[in-house]
Each structure stands twice: as C-alpha cells, then as structure tokens.
N, C-alpha and C positions, 0 to 999 in steps of 0.2 A: 414565865412572864405573867405578872398579875395585871399589868396595864392593858387596856383594850387596844386592839388594832384599829378599830373604828368606834368612835363615840359621837353620836348625834344628840344634841341637846336643844330642845324647844325650837326645832327647825320649822320655818315658815317660808313657803315658796309661792309666788304669785306670777301670773301672766298678765301683761298689760296690753289691752286691745283698745280699739276705738270706743268700745262700749264701756271701758273703764277697767278697774283691777279685778281679776278673777283669782281668788285665793284657792290654790290647788292642794297645798299641804299646810297644816297649821299645828303648831305646838307638838311636833313629832320628835320623840326621843327613842333612842335604840343603841345598844352596845353589842359589839361583836368581839369576843375574846380570841386570842391566838389559837389557831387550829380548830376553831368552832365554826359550825354551820348554822346560820340564823335564817329561818324561813319567814318570808313576808307574804301574808295572804290577805285576800279581800276581793270584792267584786270589781269589775271593770269600772274605771273612773274614780277609784278610791284614793289614788295617788301613789301606788306602789312604784310604777316606772318613773314617776317624777322624782321620787326620793333617790333612785339609782342615778338618774341623769343629774340630779343635784350634787351627788357625791363626785361624779365625773366633771362637774361644772360645764355641762353640755346642754344648757337649757334654751339655746337659740337666742335670737335677738330680743324677743319680748318676755322671756322668762328670767326672773330675778329672785335671789335669796333675800327675803325682806326681814328675816329675824333668825336668831339662833346660831349655833355653830356646828360644823362638821369637822371633827378632829381625826386625822389619820396619823397613827404613831405619835400622838401628842401635838401635831402641828395642825393649825386651823386652815382647812382648805378654802373657806369662804373668802378670805382676803389674801390668798396666796397669789403671787405674780404669775402671769401667763407662761413665762419662761420656765419657772419651777414646776408649774402644772404639767407642761409638756414632757418634762423628764419623768414625772410620776405616772402619767397616763400611759397605759400599755406596758409599763415595766413593773412598777410597784402595785398599781391597781389596774386590773384588766376586766373587760366586760364582754359577756357572751349574750348576743341579742336573740330575740325570738325567731326571726327569719334569717337563716344562714346566708341566703343569696344576697341579702342587703349588706352583708359584711365582706363579700368576696367580689373581686374584680373579674367580670366574665371574660375579659380580653387577655388575662394574664394567667400563665400556668400556676398551678397550686404551689409547686416548689419555690418559685420566685417570690410568691406572696409570703410564704412562711419564712424564707431567708431574710426578707426585709426587716423582720422584728429584731433578731440579734445583731444584724448589721447596723441598724439605726440606734438601738438602745444600748448595745454593748460594744460597738465598734469592731465586731469580729470580721475577719476576711471571708471571702465567698466559700472557700473550702471548709472552714470551721462552721460557718452558718449552714452549709449543705449537710454536714455530718450531724449537726444538732437537729435540723429539721427531720432527717431520716429517723433519728432516735425517737423524737417526740411522736412521729407517725406510728411507730411501733408501740409506744406507750398508750396511744388512744385506740389500739387494736385494729388498725387498718391493714388489710391484707396487701402484700406486695408494695411496701412503701416506695420503692424506686419507680414503679409504674405510676403510682398516685402522684408523685412529684412532677411527672411529665404530663399529667392530665389537666384539662381545663375544668372549671367548676361544673359546667353543664353536663360533663361526662360522668358525673358521680350522682349517686342517689341522695335523697334528702338526709338520711341518717349519716352517710359518709361526709356530706357537706357540713353537717353540724359537728362532727368529730374534727374536721379540719379547723373550724372556727374555735373549738375548745383547745386544740393543739396550738393554734396561733396565740390564744390568750395565755397559755401556760409556758410558751417558749422563753419568756424572760423571767420565769419563776416568780410570779407576783405574790405579794404578801396577802392581797385581798382580791378575791374573784367575785364579780357581780354577775349573777345568772338571771336573766330576765326571761321567764317562760321558755327555757331552752329546749323543751321537748313538746310544746303544744302542737306543732305541725307534724309530729312524727307518729308512726304506728306504735301500738302499745308494746310490741316486741322490741322494736328499735329503742323506744323510750326506756325499757328495762335495761338494755345494754348501756345506754348513756348514763342512767342513774348509777349503775354498777361502776361504770368508768369514773364518774365524778367523785364518788365516795373513795375509790382507791387512789385516784390521783391527788385528791385532797390530803390523804394520809402520806402519799409518797413525796409530794412537793411542799407539804406543810402549809398550804394556802388556807386562809380563813375564807368563808363564803357567806354572801348574802344571796339567798335563793328565793327569787320572786316567783310565785305560782298561785293559781286559783285552785290547784288540785291538792287537797289536804292529805290524800294518800301518798302523794309524791313527797310532800314535806315530812311526813312520818318516816319515809324510807331514807331520807337524805340528811335531815337536820337534827341538831341537839336542842335548839330552842326555837321559839316561834313568836312573832309579833303579828297581831291581827289588826288590819286597818279598816276604817270605815269613814267615808266622806272626808278624806284628808287628814284624819287623826288616827293615832294608835289607840285602840280601845281595850286591848288586853295583851299582855306579854308574860312569858314564863317558859319553863321547860316543856318539852314535848309531853311528858307524863302529866304535868299539872294542867295544861290546856286541854289535852285530849280526854283526860279522865275526871277532871274537876273544874270544868270551865266556869267562869264567874262573870261573863257578860252576855246579855240576851242575844246580841248579834252573833257571837261565836256559837252559842247554842242553836240559833237559827240556821247557821251554815251547816252544822252537823246534821240537823234534822232534814236538810234538803238533799242529802247525799244518799244514793241507794246502797247502803251498807248491807252485808249479808243478812242482817236481822230484819231489813225492810221487806214488805210483801204488799203487792198492789191491792190485795183483798183484806188481809188482817192488819197490816201496819203500813198504810199508805204514806208516801212522802208528804211533809208539811212545808209548803213554800213560805218564805218570808213575805208577808203582805206588803203592798206598796212598792215604791221605787227609791233608789238612791237620790237624795235631793240635789238639784243643780247647785253649783258653788254660790250663786247669788241668792239662793232661796233656802239656805240652811236655817233650821229653826233655832230659837233661843235655847240655851242649856244643852241638853243631850241631842246630838245630831240624829241619833237613832230613835228618838222619842216617838215620832209619828208612826213608826212601824213596830213599836215595842208593846208586847202584851202586858208588861209590868210598869208601864208609864204611869206616873202619879203627878197630876198637875200641882203646881206650887212647890214641888220638890225637884223634879227632873228638868224643869224649864226655867229655873230662877237665876242661874248664874253659869259662868263658864266653868266646866267641870275639869278637875285635875286627875291624873293617874294616882292611884293609891293602892296599898296592899290590903286585901280582904283580911278579916280577922284570922289569925293563925296561919297565914300563907306567906312565908318568907320568900322573897324573890319573885313572887307572882303578883302582877299589878293589873288593875282594871280601872276603867273610867266610869263604871256604873255606881251611882250614889246609893242605890238600894241593894247592892250585892249581898250584904249581910242579912237582909230581911227576906230575900227570895228563897223559896223552897225549890232548889235546883233539880230535885227528883220528881216533882209533881208533874202530872200530865199537862201538856201545853194546850192552849186554846187551839181548836182546829183538829185535834186528834179524833180520828173517826175510823170506822171500818166500811168496806164496800161489799156489795153483793157480788158473789162470784159470777163470772160471765160463762154461760153454758154454750159451747160451740154447736153450730148446726151442721148442715150437709156441706160437702166439698164444693167450693166456689171456683178455685183455681187449680189446674193441674199442669205441671211441667214434666214432660216425658223425654228423656234422652236428648235434651237441648244441646246443640253445638252452635257456637258462633265464631266463625273465622273471619279475619280481615286480611285481604290481599294487600301486601306491601310490595310495590314495584318501583322503588326509588331509582334503581339502576336504569329503568326504561327511559327516564328523563335524559340520561346521558348516552342513549343509544344501545344500552345493554338489553338483554332479554330475560335476565333472572327475575323471577317473582317468588316471594316467600309469603307464608301465611302466619299471622299472629293468632294463636289458638286461645281466644279470650275465655270461652266457655267450652268445657269438654264433658259430655254426658251428664248434664245437670238434670236431676229429677227431684221434684218435691210436690207436695199438696198443701193447700191451705183451706180451712173450713170457715164457714160463716161465723163472724164475731171472734175469730181466733187471731192471735198475734204470733206470726212466725218470724223469728229473727234470722238474718243472714249475716254471718260474721266472718272476718278474715282481714288480713293486712291489705294495704293498697296494692293493686295489681293482681288481686286474686280472682277478679271477675264479677264482683258484687254489682257494681254500677252498670256493667255491660248487660247483666241479666235484667236489671231494672229498665234499661233502654229498650231491650227487646220486648218486655212486657208492655211498655207504653207505646210501642210502635215507632220509636225514634230510630230503631234498627230492626231489620228482619232477620229471622233465624236462618242458619245455614242448613241444619238438620234438626229433626225432632218435632215435638208438638208443644204448643202452648194453648190450653183450652180454658176459656172463661165461660163457666157453665158448660154448655155443649158446643160453643162456638170456637173454632180454631182462629186465633188472632196472631200467631207467631210470624206468619208470612205476609201480614197486611201492615203496610206503613200507616202512620197516623193520618196522613193526608187522604188515604183511601178508606179509613174507618168511618162507619156511620156515627151519627151523633150519640146514639145510645151506648155504643161501645166506648167511645171517647169519654163520656161522662161516667161510665161504669168502672173505669180504672184510672185513677188520678194519682198525683205525686205531691209530696211535701218535700221541698228541696233543703239542702244543707244550709245554704246561705240566704237568709231572708232578704238581705240587702239587694241582691241581684234579681229578685223575682217580681219586684214591684216597679211600675212605671213612675218615675219621680215627678212627672208633670200632671198626673191625674190624681183625684182624691181617692181615698180608700173606698168610699161608697160606690163611686163610678167603676172602680176596678172589679168589685164583687158583682155589680150589676152586669158588667160586660161578660163575666163568666156565666152568669145565669142566662143571658141572651144566647151565648154560644151553645149552651146545653138545652135550649128550648124550654126553660122553666118560666112559667107565668105567661099570661095572655096579653098583659099590658105592662107599661112602665110602672104603674102604681103597684101592681101585684108583685113585680120583681123588686121594687123598693121595699115592700113589706117583708119579702123573703130575705132580702139583704139585712134588714134590721134584726130579723130572727137569727140570722147567722152570726151577727155581732153579739147577740145575747148568748148564743151557743158557745162562742169562744171567750165569753166573759169579758167583753170590752164594752165600754159605755156607748150608747147609740149616737152620742154627739161626735164620735170618731168618724162618722159618715163623711163629714166635711173636711177632715184632716188630710194633709199631704204626708207621704211616706217620711219625709225629712223631719216631721214633727213627732215621729214615733221612736220608741226604744227598740233594741234588737228583739226582745221578747214579744213586744207588741206587733212588730212586723211579722214575726213567725206565726203569731195568732191569725193575722190576716191571711197568710199563706195557707193555714189550716182551713180557714173559713172558705177560701176559694176552692180548695181541694174537695171539700164536702158540699159545695154548692149544688152539684148535680146528683146528690144522693148516691155516691159511688158504692159499688159492691166491694171493690178492692182499693185500698190506698197504699201506695208504695212510699214509705218515709225513709229518705236517704240521709242518714246522719242528721236528723232534724233538730237535735239539741246540742250537737258538739260545739257549735260556735257561741253558745250562750253561757252566762254565769251560772254557778250551781243553784242559786235560789230561783233564777228564771227558768233554768233547766227543770227543776222540780215542778214548777207551775205549769210549764208546757207539757211535761210528761203526764201529769195528772189530768190535764185538759184532753190529751189524746185518749186516755183511758175513759174519761167521762163521755166524750163524743162517740167513741166506739161502742160504749155500753148502750147509749141511747139510740144509735143508728144501726147497731149490729153489723158494722162494716168489718171486713177482713183486712188485717194490716200486715204488710211485709215490712219489717223494721230492719233496715240495713245499718250496721254499726260495727266499729272495732272495739267499742267499750263494753266489756263483758259485765261490768257492774250494772249498767242500765239494762242490758239484755237479761240478766238474771232476774231483775225486778219486773220487767215488762212482758217478757215473752212466755208463751205457752209451749212452743216448740222451737228448736234451734237447728239451723243448717250451717255447718262449718265448711268454708270454701278455702281451697289453696290452689293457686296456679290454674284456675279454671275448673278444678274438680271439686265435687262434694266429697269430703273425706270423713265426715261424721254427721249423723242426723238422728234426732230423737227428741223426747220431751225435755224441758229445761232441767228437771230433776235428774234425768238420765245423763245428759251431757255434762252436768256440773258435778257428777260423782263418778268414781272409777267403775269400770275400766274406761279409759280415754283413748282417743287417737293421740299419738305423741305430739301432734301439732296443737290439738286442743289443750293438752296438758301444759304445753309451753305458753299458750295464750293465757290460760288461767293463772299461771305463775307470774305472768308479766303485769297483771292488773294491780295498780296501787290501791290498797284498801286502808281507809282512814279509821282503823280500829286497832287499838293496842292489844286487844284480847285475841286477835287472829294471828295464827302462825301459817306461813306459806312455804312450800317447797321452793327452792331457788333453782330455776332453770332459765338460762340465758341462751337464746339461739345465736349461733355464729353465722355470719354471712347474710346476704340479701336474697329476696325471692328471685329465682332464675328468670330469664327472659321468656315470655310466652311465645316468642318467635323461634327460640331454640331451647325447648324444654328438655330436662334431663331424661335419660332412658329409665325404664322401670317405674318405680314409685315417684311421683312428682316431688315428694318431700325428702327423698333419700339424701340429697346434698346437705341438708341441715339437721337431719334427724338425730337426736341424742340417744335413741334406742336402737339404732341400726345394727350395732354390734351383737344384739340379742338374736338376730335372724341369721341362721347359718348360711354359708356360701355367699354367692353374689345375687341372691334372689331379689333383693331390693333394687339393685342396679339394672337387672335384666328383665324383670317381669312386673307388669302393672298389677297391683293387688286387686283381688275381687272384692265386691261389696259383700260383707258378711253380717249376719244378724247376731247380735250378742244378747239381745233381750227383745221382748215384744215392742216393735216400733223403733228400736235402737240399732242403727247400722254403722259399721266402720269400713273404711277402705284401707286395710293394713295387713302386712304379712306376719305380724307378731303372733306367736302361738297362744292358744287358749290359756295355757299355764302362766305365761307372762302377763296376759291381761288380768287374770285372776289375782295376781300378786301385786297389782298396782295399788298404791296408797293414795288417800285424798291429797290433793294439792293444797286445799284450804281447810284448816281445822282450828278448833278453839285451843288456846294456850292452856296448859295444865291438864 
C-alpha cells in the first residue's frame, strides 16, 4: 500500500475557556504509512498529546478542531459522525495512555476487561473472547495468563498493568496504534521489555504506530520516522537517520545537546541547556516560535511572517520550519559550549556500614492472627562518600534506594549497622530527635517539585522559613539577604521572591527545592530522582545547576536514579542495588566497563541511547523483582539472571554470593568465575 494509514494536514486545535481561545496545535502536518512507526517528540506543553486526542476526537467539551484535516484510510475523522467514530475507536484505532491505571477499572478482573473488547467490537461470544484474551496475554509475554485473567489490576506490577493495556489495545487488531508516553512511569528494565514487545507486536499485527515520547533514545529504538514539535507546530520531520545525524532545525539540535549521550562529560563536554522557556499559547512571538530561544535568530528574517515547512537544499523527504536552515553551519560550536574545572574530592563525609532496614508487617494481627513477617528493604548496605563527590545509587523500583535515603535523613531508623555523618552516628536517631546542625547537614532534593512547595506561601517566604529552621542569620533582614543569594545561586531572578509556586514552571520549582536544600550549607545532599519529572532541556539546566552548586559549596551528593545515562554523566562513583543488596560498587568508569555484575549488564543494555553510532548488546530481563517480604534463596538476582547457567550446580539458588574485589575499589556480589568475568564484552560500543 502506498496510501498513508494516517494523514494529518494543517491541523489546528484550540481550547475555548472563559479567558478566550487558547491555540494548542497550529498548522500541524504528519503522515504515517502502513506498517510504519512515527515518533512524535518535544517538550511538555508542545501539543503532542493534543494531536493524539485530536485523532481520537476526544478533546473534551472545550477542545475543538478549528482547521485542517485528519484522514484515516482516506476518510476525514474531523467531520465523521459520532456513531461511525465509535466503531473505529478501540477497533481500527487504539490508544495506550501514559498511566495504565487510568485505563483499567480497579473493581473489575483483568480477564473481564480484556474480553469486553472483542465482545463489543466483533460480537464474539464469551468463550471465544476468553480464548482470544488468553492468547493476547501470551503475546505480551505475561507469565501464567490464566492467573492474570483472574487478577484485579492492583494485584499486578506497573509493568504488568502496562502490558495489559497494550494487550487491550491490540485485541481488535487495530490498523493504527497511538502510544502516548507508554513507558514514562516504568523502570528502565521494564521499559526495555515493553519497547521490545511493541516492536515485535507491530510486526506481528501489522499495526502502524504514532509513538509519543520526550525520550529520543526510545524513539530511535522503536520508530522509522520522527516529527519534532515545538509550541504547537511541527518544526522538523524526516527519517530517523536524517533527523539524528543531519538535523536542520535549531530546536532539534538543542534537544540533542541537552541529552547526556556517552560523549557528554560534566568536565570536558558539559550539557548545554536550551535557554528560556516554551512560550505560553497566548504569548507566542511573531514568525518563528523558537526565535526568542534561538542562537541563530535574525531580526527581520525570522520574525516577519508565518513560516512554512520546507525541504532544505538537497534533502528529499526531510522538512524543517527554519528559514535560515541553508545558511547555518550545523557543525559549528554552539554558544554556551564550555569546559568545567574538575572537582577534586576531599575526605570521607558519610559512611554506611552493614546497614539493614526491616519493616515488620503484621496485617494478620488486625484479624486476630499472630503471624508477623518482615520486609527486608535494605540488606548489608555499605558505602562511603567523600567531600565534593557524587555517588550514584541505581536500581529498579523496590530495590531499596529510597529506603536508604529515608534512613539517612532520619525519616526511618536503621535496624542494624551504622550510619556515620563525619564521626556522628545518625542511623538510630529520628529526624525529630536530631539537633539543628545534623538536620541542616544532610538535606534532600525530592523527585516531584510540585509536592514540596506550599501553594499558599511565596517562594521567598518558603526559603526564609528553611533558613529560620536551620538557625541561619540573626535577623529577618539577614535571612532575606541570604534568601536572595540562594536565588542567585540557583540562577533565578530575585523578583521570584514574591511569586507563588503556581506561577513557576516545573524546572523553576525544582530550582527552589535545590535552594531550600542548600539553605543550611549542608555537608550531604540526597537527590532522589531530581530530574526524572522534567523535560530534557530543563533536565540539562537543573543537572548543570547541581554540578555548579556542588562545585562552589563542595557538598557531597548522593544521586538516586534509575537513569544510567544521567548517572554516567554526573557520578564519580556508582552503587548498584538489587532487592536491598549492593550487588556492584566502583568508580563510574569501572561500573560502565566489563566485567559487570549480570544485573548491571542488563541495566546498561536497557538504557535508550539517542545516538545512531552506538551499538548495544540486547539483554531483556524476564519477570519482576521478587518481593522483599519473601526474597529468593541464595543470590537475590538468581530468579532473573541471564548468566545463571554459567555457574555449576545449584550454587546461585542455595548460597548468598560473597562480596569480591575485581579491581581496586571495584566490588561485585556474584558467583561467576573469574574466567567468565574476564570474557565479558562491553554492553555499549561504537558502531564499526
């Protein structure tokens, strides 16, 4: 077939509110051919999800298509009757949303929800629908489909829930599958499995895909072509090769320079964030929407008229909205390119020795039972962190990273072991019993900046409140002066002092969180996924800010993350955790080069890398992390380990591996023989 499955031409979508019309998408065009996967990328608020909802004609009461056409198999969806749309939705066109629980009924068993699709759309009887649902659960690689059919959504993990939603979307063999950030809330290993699944199912069922994501590495792994959106418009479109290797719009280039690719280095090649912010819909500039943030902006040329998509010279099928694309030297160094002075670590500031944290779970006691069980959240965790050093703690959800952070901060107390801040034992002292100096010495930057600010107090008042708590300054005037210095430190204008949190973007809120964490001149800052909720360009700015603040204050940073790309860029040393255990520890160079712990090897393989010159080994872990309430015998990783067969006998199932040193400062908890470790090949390498 040469006709597109989906053809969008000059689409404009607006939302009508009391304040007037808000144009969300303008002059957007895109084609998806049969069997093709089209990636749609851009920052939050650029209109990606609105396009998908426009295709589904699900824009709510105040959203309307005000211009252009959306043709599906040649038929215009924009003026199709509701009755005809109902027949197409869920059968010919299906959508997978970002949050799986928003698509599942918590009060209905999974099997019944799956069976509804063929019963409603194809008129199958219950027996045939049940058989079809069992088959599709096997296709999405869920273990024991019969048991899953009888489960409720809350009894499944996030990765399993997302597979159910994908299965539901595929049940009616749709011609077009819309995927809206389907892996954002998932661990990197689960994400790798879902990506693998989506590619294979696309080939098996012949479905075309529109894959919406802000993760360019994910787009490279799943798509044939890509469209980049900015402020409601498509600004560049073409094949994966054309966009990744020969980008022709400054915004696309800015996105790539914000990503911690393997070539980035916090000292030699720091990330370059895109300056400024996405304009609000009613404040878009004349001409090029990206103009105010663009290093190549030329007054009188870029701001004179509404710009159209066009092919750059000699680029067939590759289109851009930049009027200066043929004049720009795309290989020239960009403004803002710089190097940083290396940070030389000092003496040890934090020591964790043999830390154990168990939670007693006694649910049966509520019903008169006496059984009490323990959740082993942390098992024998040992690590050290030096002054001005960044130590990354990595692993999947449920591995014990955040529990470790809670113990360090005094939100929990340790069960066994030692936590020493300097020479002071703090592991047994709750935060309410810690003195002011200890509280101010170890602070936290949280994952979600939206939940950490009081919506009814100004930014300045909230920073001053932290200064009061830490005993900084003798008067209100002194504290206000320090607050203004902190705003300078996190590169926010001083006039933000009087702003309310609702007036700030996500990146600005995270900067305020960083300012508060550094208010008491802490010795240690625990950063728990501090950039995972942010767009790539904002992520780059906040990451560079953390490096700059650490450099000037010589603070020790514990960086908790599941994203090994940012860890490789930021960390000096890496601690890999699995099911409460430290399974590998060493310098960043040691952990990212063979020999690896098999779990680290799988984590590295799962990281999406937005670079066509990189080749990765393909390792997809089967199954989920076992329960910390009922951990497996022997090695904690043995139930999922792809290298278990290399260890003779039942050693992995029966014996806990000892911690062994493979190089100076590089330790592994693994039964693999030295010869097997020596033969390990790099997971990530350059093509050719």
